[in-house]
ZADO-1210 file (C-alpha; in nm, 4 decimals, padded with zeros to 6 digits):
<atoms>
<atom x="16.3982" y="05.6152" z="00.6695" code="MET" pos="1"/>
<atom x="16.5956" y="05.4009" z="00.7087" code="ASP" pos="2"/>
<atom x="16.9395" y="05.4574" z="00.5415" code="THR" pos="3"/>
<atom x="17.2903" y="05.3861" z="00.5945" code="ILE" pos="4"/>
<atom x="17.6192" y="05.4325" z="00.3711" code="THR" pos="5"/>
<atom x="17.8382" y="05.1794" z="00.2650" code="LEU" pos="6"/>
<atom x="18.1739" y="05.3226" z="00.0945" code="GLY" pos="7"/>
<atom x="18.0342" y="05.5943" z="-00.1732" code="ASP" pos="8"/>
<atom x="17.6907" y="05.4501" z="-00.1923" code="VAL" pos="9"/>
<atom x="17.3720" y="05.4822" z="00.0056" code="THR" pos="10"/>
<atom x="17.1326" y="05.2536" z="00.0941" code="LEU" pos="11"/>
<atom x="16.7722" y="05.2915" z="00.2037" code="THR" pos="12"/>
<atom x="16.5121" y="05.0331" z="00.2532" code="ARG" pos="13"/>
<atom x="16.1468" y="05.1045" z="00.1803" code="VAL" pos="14"/>
<atom x="15.8632" y="04.9181" z="00.2782" code="GLN" pos="15"/>
<atom x="15.5642" y="04.7770" z="00.0858" code="GLU" pos="16"/>
<atom x="15.4470" y="04.5130" z="00.3015" code="TYR" pos="17"/>
<atom x="15.5417" y="04.3524" z="00.6830" code="PHE" pos="18"/>
<atom x="15.3612" y="04.0346" z="00.8150" code="GLY" pos="19"/>
<atom x="15.2277" y="03.6868" z="00.8019" code="PRO" pos="20"/>
<atom x="15.2682" y="03.4990" z="00.4800" code="VAL" pos="21"/>
<atom x="15.0002" y="03.2397" z="00.5762" code="ASP" pos="22"/>
<atom x="15.2951" y="02.9717" z="00.6060" code="MET" pos="23"/>
<atom x="15.4461" y="02.7707" z="00.9019" code="THR" pos="24"/>
<atom x="15.7986" y="02.7031" z="00.8615" code="PRO" pos="25"/>
<atom x="15.7611" y="02.3165" z="00.8500" code="GLU" pos="26"/>
<atom x="15.5514" y="02.4409" z="00.4875" code="THR" pos="27"/>
<atom x="15.7625" y="02.7248" z="00.4260" code="PHE" pos="28"/>
<atom x="16.0800" y="02.5399" z="00.4635" code="PHE" pos="29"/>
<atom x="16.0172" y="02.1921" z="00.4524" code="PRO" pos="30"/>
<atom x="16.3953" y="02.0697" z="00.4827" code="ASP" pos="31"/>
<atom x="16.4388" y="02.2757" z="00.7714" code="SER" pos="32"/>
<atom x="16.5461" y="02.0946" z="01.1038" code="PRO" pos="33"/>
<atom x="16.2482" y="02.1825" z="01.3889" code="GLU" pos="34"/>
<atom x="16.4978" y="02.1778" z="01.6368" code="ARG" pos="35"/>
<atom x="16.6703" y="02.4865" z="01.4273" code="ALA" pos="36"/>
<atom x="16.3242" y="02.6901" z="01.5105" code="TRP" pos="37"/>
<atom x="16.2980" y="02.6272" z="01.8821" code="GLN" pos="38"/>
<atom x="16.7320" y="02.6884" z="01.8986" code="ASP" pos="39"/>
<atom x="16.6767" y="03.0392" z="01.7712" code="HIS" pos="40"/>
<atom x="16.2972" y="03.0901" z="01.9143" code="ARG" pos="41"/>
<atom x="16.4121" y="03.4017" z="02.1357" code="SER" pos="42"/>
<atom x="16.5244" y="03.6357" z="01.8512" code="TRP" pos="43"/>
<atom x="16.3172" y="03.4848" z="01.5583" code="LEU" pos="44"/>
<atom x="15.9979" y="03.5780" z="01.7317" code="VAL" pos="45"/>
<atom x="15.8606" y="03.8510" z="01.6565" code="PRO" pos="46"/>
<atom x="16.0114" y="03.9659" z="01.3617" code="ASP" pos="47"/>
<atom x="16.0866" y="03.6459" z="01.1897" code="PHE" pos="48"/>
<atom x="15.8120" y="03.4459" z="01.3413" code="LEU" pos="49"/>
<atom x="15.5125" y="03.4290" z="01.4940" code="ASN" pos="50"/>
<atom x="15.4787" y="03.3051" z="01.8438" code="ALA" pos="51"/>
<atom x="15.1297" y="03.2014" z="01.8708" code="GLU" pos="52"/>
<atom x="15.0215" y="03.1189" z="01.5323" code="THR" pos="53"/>
<atom x="15.3924" y="03.0032" z="01.4433" code="ARG" pos="54"/>
<atom x="15.3073" y="03.1781" z="01.1003" code="ILE" pos="55"/>
<atom x="15.6267" y="03.3115" z="00.9280" code="VAL" pos="56"/>
<atom x="15.6502" y="03.6711" z="00.8808" code="ASN" pos="57"/>
<atom x="15.7979" y="03.8612" z="00.5862" code="SER" pos="58"/>
<atom x="15.9031" y="04.1875" z="00.4870" code="ALA" pos="59"/>
<atom x="15.8092" y="04.2739" z="00.0989" code="ILE" pos="60"/>
<atom x="16.0844" y="04.5829" z="00.0567" code="GLN" pos="61"/>
<atom x="16.2574" y="04.7780" z="-00.1873" code="THR" pos="62"/>
<atom x="16.6454" y="04.8475" z="-00.1569" code="TRP" pos="63"/>
<atom x="16.7010" y="05.2038" z="-00.3014" code="VAL" pos="64"/>
<atom x="17.0799" y="05.2534" z="-00.4007" code="LEU" pos="65"/>
<atom x="17.2493" y="05.6204" z="-00.4953" code="ARG" pos="66"/>
<atom x="17.5904" y="05.5375" z="-00.6751" code="SER" pos="67"/>
<atom x="17.7760" y="05.7284" z="-00.8787" code="GLU" pos="68"/>
<atom x="17.4898" y="06.0236" z="-00.9584" code="GLY" pos="69"/>
<atom x="17.2087" y="05.7246" z="-01.0233" code="ARG" pos="70"/>
<atom x="16.8764" y="05.6092" z="-00.8049" code="THR" pos="71"/>
<atom x="16.8771" y="05.2331" z="-00.8548" code="ILE" pos="72"/>
<atom x="16.5796" y="05.0350" z="-00.7154" code="LEU" pos="73"/>
<atom x="16.6533" y="04.6560" z="-00.6136" code="VAL" pos="74"/>
<atom x="16.3350" y="04.4445" z="-00.6751" code="ASP" pos="75"/>
<atom x="16.0128" y="04.6229" z="-00.6914" code="THR" pos="76"/>
<atom x="15.7826" y="04.4230" z="-00.4674" code="GLY" pos="77"/>
<atom x="15.4136" y="04.2816" z="-00.5234" code="VAL" pos="78"/>
<atom x="15.2308" y="04.5985" z="-00.6832" code="GLY" pos="79"/>
<atom x="14.9001" y="04.7258" z="-00.6306" code="ASN" pos="80"/>
<atom x="14.5933" y="04.5907" z="-00.7836" code="HIS" pos="81"/>
<atom x="14.7267" y="04.2717" z="-00.9441" code="LYS" pos="82"/>
<atom x="14.5224" y="03.9845" z="-00.9624" code="GLU" pos="83"/>
<atom x="14.7165" y="03.7092" z="-00.8310" code="ARG" pos="84"/>
<atom x="14.4195" y="03.4288" z="-00.8071" code="PRO" pos="85"/>
<atom x="14.7038" y="03.1476" z="-00.6555" code="TYR" pos="86"/>
<atom x="14.8640" y="03.3796" z="-00.4120" code="ALA" pos="87"/>
<atom x="14.5812" y="03.5703" z="-00.2286" code="PRO" pos="88"/>
<atom x="14.7983" y="03.7282" z="00.0452" code="VAL" pos="89"/>
<atom x="14.9176" y="03.9136" z="-00.2862" code="TRP" pos="90"/>
<atom x="14.5839" y="03.9325" z="-00.4638" code="ASN" pos="91"/>
<atom x="14.4932" y="04.2927" z="-00.5395" code="ARG" pos="92"/>
<atom x="14.7063" y="04.4793" z="-00.2815" code="LEU" pos="93"/>
<atom x="14.6468" y="04.8589" z="-00.2177" code="ASN" pos="94"/>
<atom x="14.9413" y="04.9830" z="-00.0200" code="THR" pos="95"/>
<atom x="15.1264" y="05.3223" z="00.0264" code="ASP" pos="96"/>
<atom x="15.4695" y="05.1914" z="-00.1341" code="PHE" pos="97"/>
<atom x="15.4946" y="05.4951" z="-00.3763" code="LEU" pos="98"/>
<atom x="15.4232" y="05.7099" z="-00.0912" code="ASP" pos="99"/>
<atom x="15.6913" y="05.5374" z="00.1316" code="ASN" pos="100"/>
<atom x="15.9306" y="05.5895" z="-00.1655" code="LEU" pos="101"/>
<atom x="15.8620" y="05.9582" z="-00.2030" code="ALA" pos="102"/>
<atom x="15.9327" y="05.9593" z="00.1657" code="ARG" pos="103"/>
<atom x="16.2773" y="05.8090" z="00.0860" code="ALA" pos="104"/>
<atom x="16.3391" y="06.1094" z="-00.1628" code="GLY" pos="105"/>
<atom x="16.2256" y="05.9014" z="-00.4525" code="VAL" pos="106"/>
<atom x="15.9919" y="06.0272" z="-00.7229" code="ARG" pos="107"/>
<atom x="15.9377" y="05.7296" z="-01.0074" code="PRO" pos="108"/>
<atom x="16.0846" y="05.9586" z="-01.2792" code="GLU" pos="109"/>
<atom x="16.3917" y="06.0505" z="-01.0251" code="ASP" pos="110"/>
<atom x="16.4581" y="05.6282" z="-01.1138" code="VAL" pos="111"/>
<atom x="16.7594" y="05.5507" z="-01.3523" code="ASP" pos="112"/>
<atom x="16.7838" y="05.1626" z="-01.2896" code="LEU" pos="113"/>
<atom x="16.5552" y="04.9070" z="-01.1792" code="VAL" pos="114"/>
<atom x="16.6805" y="04.5866" z="-01.0823" code="ILE" pos="115"/>
<atom x="16.5150" y="04.2423" z="-01.0553" code="ASN" pos="116"/>
<atom x="16.6798" y="04.0129" z="-00.9271" code="THR" pos="117"/>
<atom x="16.4341" y="03.7255" z="-01.0226" code="HIS" pos="118"/>
<atom x="16.0909" y="03.7512" z="-01.1908" code="LEU" pos="119"/>
<atom x="15.8870" y="03.6117" z="-00.9081" code="HIS" pos="120"/>
<atom x="15.5754" y="03.7499" z="-00.8223" code="ILE" pos="121"/>
<atom x="15.7014" y="03.9719" z="-00.5013" code="ASP" pos="122"/>
<atom x="15.9920" y="04.1131" z="-00.7057" code="HIS" pos="123"/>
<atom x="15.8861" y="04.2708" z="-00.9900" code="VAL" pos="124"/>
<atom x="15.4937" y="04.4053" z="-00.9142" code="GLY" pos="125"/>
<atom x="15.5970" y="04.7821" z="-00.9113" code="TRP" pos="126"/>
<atom x="15.7695" y="04.7558" z="-01.2552" code="ASN" pos="127"/>
<atom x="15.4212" y="04.8873" z="-01.3318" code="THR" pos="128"/>
<atom x="15.1056" y="05.0402" z="-01.2424" code="TYR" pos="129"/>
<atom x="14.7416" y="05.0444" z="-01.3585" code="LEU" pos="130"/>
<atom x="14.6540" y="05.3595" z="-01.5798" code="ASP" pos="131"/>
<atom x="14.2776" y="05.3462" z="-01.6621" code="GLY" pos="132"/>
<atom x="14.2970" y="04.9507" z="-01.8014" code="ARG" pos="133"/>
<atom x="14.6515" y="04.9214" z="-01.9230" code="THR" pos="134"/>
<atom x="14.9652" y="04.8239" z="-01.7178" code="TRP" pos="135"/>
<atom x="15.2855" y="05.0722" z="-01.8015" code="VAL" pos="136"/>
<atom x="15.5981" y="05.1221" z="-01.6596" code="PRO" pos="137"/>
<atom x="15.5829" y="05.2637" z="-01.3128" code="THR" pos="138"/>
<atom x="15.9302" y="05.4362" z="-01.3389" code="PHE" pos="139"/>
<atom x="15.9170" y="05.5927" z="-01.7127" code="PRO" pos="140"/>
<atom x="16.3035" y="05.7016" z="-01.7554" code="ASN" pos="141"/>
<atom x="16.4496" y="05.3647" z="-01.5833" code="ALA" pos="142"/>
<atom x="16.5940" y="05.0965" z="-01.7721" code="THR" pos="143"/>
<atom x="16.4811" y="04.7751" z="-01.6141" code="TYR" pos="144"/>
<atom x="16.7805" y="04.4848" z="-01.5452" code="LEU" pos="145"/>
<atom x="16.6235" y="04.1615" z="-01.5735" code="MET" pos="146"/>
<atom x="16.8010" y="03.8330" z="-01.6107" code="PRO" pos="147"/>
<atom x="16.7328" y="03.6738" z="-01.9747" code="ARG" pos="148"/>
<atom x="16.7294" y="03.3001" z="-01.8116" code="ALA" pos="149"/>
<atom x="16.4249" y="03.3920" z="-01.5971" code="ASP" pos="150"/>
<atom x="16.3069" y="03.6250" z="-01.8627" code="PHE" pos="151"/>
<atom x="16.2668" y="03.3082" z="-02.0798" code="ASP" pos="152"/>
<atom x="16.1679" y="03.0612" z="-01.7923" code="PHE" pos="153"/>
<atom x="15.8688" y="03.2509" z="-01.6912" code="TRP" pos="154"/>
<atom x="15.7530" y="03.3515" z="-02.0630" code="ASN" pos="155"/>
<atom x="15.4254" y="03.1909" z="-02.1262" code="PRO" pos="156"/>
<atom x="15.5149" y="03.1102" z="-02.4691" code="ALA" pos="157"/>
<atom x="15.7816" y="02.9010" z="-02.3410" code="ASN" pos="158"/>
<atom x="15.5650" y="02.6719" z="-02.1900" code="GLU" pos="159"/>
<atom x="15.7772" y="02.5868" z="-01.8532" code="HIS" pos="160"/>
<atom x="15.6208" y="02.3865" z="-01.5917" code="LYS" pos="161"/>
<atom x="15.7749" y="02.5818" z="-01.2756" code="PRO" pos="162"/>
<atom x="15.8091" y="02.4053" z="-00.9413" code="ARG" pos="163"/>
<atom x="15.5559" y="02.7400" z="-00.8367" code="LEU" pos="164"/>
<atom x="15.3078" y="02.5929" z="-01.0265" code="GLY" pos="165"/>
<atom x="15.0205" y="02.8747" z="-01.1028" code="ARG" pos="166"/>
<atom x="15.1626" y="03.0949" z="-00.8317" code="GLY" pos="167"/>
<atom x="15.3103" y="03.3333" z="-01.0414" code="ASN" pos="168"/>
<atom x="15.0078" y="03.3342" z="-01.2746" code="GLN" pos="169"/>
<atom x="14.9495" y="03.6677" z="-01.4570" code="ASN" pos="170"/>
<atom x="15.3206" y="03.8308" z="-01.3492" code="VAL" pos="171"/>
<atom x="15.4821" y="03.8048" z="-01.6673" code="PHE" pos="172"/>
<atom x="15.1602" y="03.9945" z="-01.8490" code="GLU" pos="173"/>
<atom x="15.0913" y="04.2556" z="-01.6287" code="ASP" pos="174"/>
<atom x="15.4670" y="04.3060" z="-01.4756" code="SER" pos="175"/>
<atom x="15.7237" y="04.1970" z="-01.6814" code="VAL" pos="176"/>
<atom x="15.5773" y="04.2057" z="-02.0588" code="ALA" pos="177"/>
<atom x="15.4735" y="04.5722" z="-02.0379" code="PRO" pos="178"/>
<atom x="15.8100" y="04.7004" z="-01.9534" code="VAL" pos="179"/>
<atom x="15.9755" y="04.4853" z="-02.2172" code="HIS" pos="180"/>
<atom x="15.7513" y="04.6157" z="-02.5138" code="GLU" pos="181"/>
<atom x="15.8495" y="04.9573" z="-02.3722" code="ALA" pos="182"/>
<atom x="16.1807" y="04.9134" z="-02.4844" code="GLY" pos="183"/>
<atom x="16.2946" y="04.9568" z="-02.1301" code="GLN" pos="184"/>
<atom x="16.4460" y="04.6200" z="-02.0324" code="THR" pos="185"/>
<atom x="16.8222" y="04.5528" z="-02.0942" code="LEU" pos="186"/>
<atom x="16.8127" y="04.0953" z="-02.0325" code="LEU" pos="187"/>
<atom x="17.1529" y="04.0189" z="-01.9442" code="TRP" pos="188"/>
<atom x="17.3421" y="03.6831" z="-01.9448" code="GLU" pos="189"/>
<atom x="17.6188" y="03.6021" z="-01.7829" code="ASP" pos="190"/>
<atom x="17.6828" y="03.8951" z="-01.5445" code="GLY" pos="191"/>
<atom x="17.6664" y="04.2967" z="-01.5890" code="HIS" pos="192"/>
<atom x="17.8379" y="04.5375" z="-01.4460" code="ARG" pos="193"/>
<atom x="17.6358" y="04.8460" z="-01.3480" code="ILE" pos="194"/>
<atom x="17.8919" y="05.0607" z="-01.2556" code="ASP" pos="195"/>
<atom x="18.2397" y="05.1028" z="-00.9964" code="GLY" pos="196"/>
<atom x="18.0406" y="05.0109" z="-00.7075" code="ASN" pos="197"/>
<atom x="17.8159" y="04.7712" z="-00.8401" code="LEU" pos="198"/>
<atom x="17.7780" y="04.4296" z="-01.0353" code="ARG" pos="199"/>
<atom x="17.5316" y="04.1393" z="-01.0948" code="LEU" pos="200"/>
<atom x="17.6028" y="03.7951" z="-01.1468" code="ASP" pos="201"/>
<atom x="17.3840" y="03.4781" z="-01.1775" code="LEU" pos="202"/>
<atom x="17.3121" y="03.2990" z="-00.8777" code="ALA" pos="203"/>
<atom x="17.0823" y="03.0140" z="-01.0065" code="PRO" pos="204"/>
<atom x="16.9133" y="02.7880" z="-00.7560" code="GLY" pos="205"/>
<atom x="16.5632" y="02.9635" z="-00.6526" code="HIS" pos="206"/>
<atom x="16.4957" y="03.0462" z="-01.0424" code="THR" pos="207"/>
<atom x="16.7366" y="02.9581" z="-01.3381" code="PRO" pos="208"/>
<atom x="16.7780" y="03.3617" z="-01.3777" code="GLY" pos="209"/>
<atom x="16.8301" y="03.4334" z="-00.9638" code="SER" pos="210"/>
<atom x="17.0753" y="03.7253" z="-00.9536" code="SER" pos="211"/>
<atom x="17.3014" y="03.8666" z="-00.6680" code="VAL" pos="212"/>
<atom x="17.4047" y="04.1982" z="-00.6800" code="LEU" pos="213"/>
<atom x="17.7392" y="04.2724" z="-00.5380" code="THR" pos="214"/>
<atom x="17.8686" y="04.6410" z="-00.3517" code="LEU" pos="215"/>
<atom x="18.2099" y="04.6824" z="-00.3356" code="GLU" pos="216"/>
<atom x="18.2892" y="05.0773" z="-00.2388" code="SER" pos="217"/>
<atom x="18.6210" y="05.1667" z="-00.0601" code="GLY" pos="218"/>
<atom x="18.6481" y="04.9365" z="00.2506" code="ALA" pos="219"/>
<atom x="18.2656" y="04.8354" z="00.2283" code="ASP" pos="220"/>
<atom x="18.1042" y="04.5333" z="00.1026" code="ARG" pos="221"/>
<atom x="17.7700" y="04.3569" z="00.0358" code="ALA" pos="222"/>
<atom x="17.5647" y="04.1066" z="-00.0959" code="LEU" pos="223"/>
<atom x="17.2026" y="04.1452" z="-00.1914" code="PHE" pos="224"/>
<atom x="17.1195" y="03.7704" z="-00.2176" code="VAL" pos="225"/>
<atom x="16.7485" y="03.7780" z="-00.3281" code="GLY" pos="226"/>
<atom x="16.5501" y="03.5083" z="-00.2476" code="ASP" pos="227"/>
<atom x="16.8583" y="03.2737" z="-00.1843" code="LEU" pos="228"/>
<atom x="16.7549" y="03.3441" z="00.1937" code="LEU" pos="229"/>
<atom x="16.3978" y="03.3987" z="00.3048" code="HIS" pos="230"/>
<atom x="16.4463" y="03.3525" z="00.6753" code="SER" pos="231"/>
<atom x="16.7960" y="03.4006" z="00.8896" code="PRO" pos="232"/>
<atom x="16.7285" y="03.0260" z="01.0040" code="VAL" pos="233"/>
<atom x="16.8698" y="02.9506" z="00.6553" code="GLN" pos="234"/>
<atom x="17.2115" y="03.1310" z="00.7589" code="ILE" pos="235"/>
<atom x="17.2412" y="02.8563" z="01.0438" code="HIS" pos="236"/>
<atom x="17.1115" y="02.5643" z="00.7980" code="GLU" pos="237"/>
<atom x="17.2091" y="02.6817" z="00.4704" code="PRO" pos="238"/>
<atom x="17.0776" y="02.3196" z="00.3532" code="ASP" pos="239"/>
<atom x="16.7420" y="02.3984" z="00.4383" code="SER" pos="240"/>
<atom x="16.5951" y="02.5552" z="00.1201" code="ASN" pos="241"/>
<atom x="16.2042" y="02.7285" z="00.0570" code="SER" pos="242"/>
<atom x="15.9325" y="02.5326" z="-00.1270" code="CYS" pos="243"/>
<atom x="15.9981" y="02.7507" z="-00.3847" code="PHE" pos="244"/>
<atom x="16.3247" y="02.6844" z="-00.5021" code="CYS" pos="245"/>
<atom x="16.3157" y="02.5395" z="-00.8524" code="GLU" pos="246"/>
<atom x="16.6708" y="02.3480" z="-00.8169" code="ASP" pos="247"/>
<atom x="16.6989" y="02.2607" z="-00.4493" code="PRO" pos="248"/>
<atom x="17.0593" y="02.1420" z="-00.4891" code="ALA" pos="249"/>
<atom x="17.1968" y="02.4015" z="-00.7025" code="GLY" pos="250"/>
<atom x="17.0295" y="02.7046" z="-00.4383" code="ALA" pos="251"/>
<atom x="17.2049" y="02.4949" z="-00.1646" code="ARG" pos="252"/>
<atom x="17.5246" y="02.5178" z="-00.3547" code="ALA" pos="253"/>
<atom x="17.4758" y="02.8688" z="-00.4377" code="THR" pos="254"/>
<atom x="17.3798" y="02.9386" z="-00.0963" code="ARG" pos="255"/>
<atom x="17.6751" y="02.8113" z="00.0848" code="ARG" pos="256"/>
<atom x="17.8740" y="02.9280" z="-00.1773" code="LYS" pos="257"/>
<atom x="17.7751" y="03.2849" z="-00.1482" code="LEU" pos="258"/>
<atom x="17.7685" y="03.2934" z="00.2610" code="LEU" pos="259"/>
<atom x="18.1258" y="03.2097" z="00.2431" code="GLY" pos="260"/>
<atom x="18.2158" y="03.4910" z="00.0285" code="TRP" pos="261"/>
<atom x="18.0441" y="03.7037" z="00.2690" code="ALA" pos="262"/>
<atom x="18.2205" y="03.5941" z="00.5153" code="VAL" pos="263"/>
<atom x="18.6104" y="03.6054" z="00.3417" code="ASP" pos="264"/>
<atom x="18.5169" y="03.9426" z="00.2407" code="ASN" pos="265"/>
<atom x="18.3438" y="04.0951" z="00.5739" code="ASN" pos="266"/>
<atom x="18.0277" y="04.1703" z="00.3537" code="ALA" pos="267"/>
<atom x="17.6904" y="04.2493" z="00.4786" code="LEU" pos="268"/>
<atom x="17.4253" y="03.9603" z="00.3603" code="VAL" pos="269"/>
<atom x="17.1215" y="04.1401" z="00.2570" code="ILE" pos="270"/>
<atom x="16.8064" y="03.9342" z="00.1783" code="PRO" pos="271"/>
<atom x="16.5056" y="04.0373" z="-00.0095" code="ALA" pos="272"/>
<atom x="16.2542" y="03.9614" z="00.2558" code="HIS" pos="273"/>
<atom x="16.4255" y="03.9960" z="00.6207" code="LEU" pos="274"/>
<atom x="16.1915" y="04.2427" z="00.8699" code="GLY" pos="275"/>
<atom x="16.3587" y="04.3165" z="01.1560" code="GLY" pos="276"/>
<atom x="16.7061" y="04.4656" z="01.1158" code="HIS" pos="277"/>
<atom x="16.6934" y="04.3272" z="00.7566" code="GLY" pos="278"/>
<atom x="17.0404" y="04.2641" z="00.7098" code="ALA" pos="279"/>
<atom x="17.3414" y="04.0842" z="00.8680" code="ALA" pos="280"/>
<atom x="17.6986" y="04.0378" z="00.9417" code="GLU" pos="281"/>
<atom x="17.7950" y="03.6255" z="00.9136" code="VAL" pos="282"/>
<atom x="18.0455" y="03.4128" z="01.0351" code="VAL" pos="283"/>
<atom x="18.1695" y="03.0619" z="00.9987" code="ARG" pos="284"/>
<atom x="18.0267" y="02.8050" z="01.2844" code="GLU" pos="285"/>
<atom x="18.1792" y="02.4630" z="01.1959" code="ALA" pos="286"/>
<atom x="18.0476" y="02.3232" z="00.8232" code="ASP" pos="287"/>
<atom x="17.7626" y="02.5834" z="00.8572" code="LYS" pos="288"/>
<atom x="17.7008" y="02.9650" z="00.9332" code="PHE" pos="289"/>
<atom x="17.5662" y="03.2188" z="01.2048" code="ALA" pos="290"/>
<atom x="17.4695" y="03.5417" z="01.2370" code="ILE" pos="291"/>
<atom x="17.7299" y="03.7669" z="01.3779" code="LYS" pos="292"/>
<atom x="17.5506" y="04.1197" z="01.3882" code="GLY" pos="293"/>
<atom x="17.2372" y="04.2991" z="01.2562" code="TRP" pos="294"/>
<atom x="17.2682" y="04.6406" z="01.0573" code="VAL" pos="295"/>
<atom x="17.1104" y="04.9078" z="01.2598" code="PRO" pos="296"/>
<atom x="16.7941" y="04.9257" z="01.0627" code="PHE" pos="297"/>
<atom x="16.4732" y="04.9940" z="01.2656" code="ALA" pos="298"/>
<atom x="16.2491" y="04.7031" z="01.2695" code="PRO" pos="299"/>
<atom x="15.9057" y="04.7268" z="01.0849" code="TYR" pos="300"/>
<atom x="15.6029" y="04.6806" z="01.2778" code="THR" pos="301"/>
<atom x="15.3198" y="04.4328" z="01.1865" code="GLU" pos="302"/>
<atom x="15.0577" y="04.5493" z="00.9681" code="GLN" pos="303"/>
<atom x="14.7309" y="04.3918" z="00.8241" code="ALA" pos="304"/>
</atoms>
């Protein structure tokens, strides 16, 4: 398993899926300049872009943090056996995620905290598993940290009309509500201090409750930025949103703010979905940013 140490925290990435997401750059990032994909093609292929099909590659993964004696998961992917009629790539998956988690030394009962950076389809799936005909919490001893703004936004009872349309259908019912009903959620609002190394803050734009996890331990810094970055192209083109951002202007402002903080504090930037080496150091480049170097995680191999 890929593990690095940042101060007093160990970080391991655990794969659920890596491969195509059935979208070209023009569809996934409709306001990104075509030249950016051409200029960076030499390193975008094959980890982030398929050369032949021009389909974007994406990783679904969970970050396992061990901090102050606790085991913490950052995002829980898509999950198995979930009915996703409007997201066919994620419909009724059957992956070896729990086996991969076990290989990282983590059993479901070992998990103390689960952080959902936001409540999209591909960040909450393993919150629950199907026990017979009932969705139950996968991690029975964990507290699930969810941003209240997203909990309220995605609750069907509130009848919001998201930009994602029906793409998140069934997600609240099978991956969020069962955990809440089990009394295992902590719905935080403005911010939440986890321990001496880790802090959650709101980073709205992609969704109303999108959040960033900041790691500060010893001399090391890292930002887990969730879906503010789906592709490393967005580091070079920080005004380019994904097609899933609920508040495009807010997402651009938040992305620039966090990338700037990462540069000023020499922090690793760790997005949710990057394949390849998974995380990067960034620098300023004129009024934008650039990749200074990659973290030495081993790249994934594309799977069906």
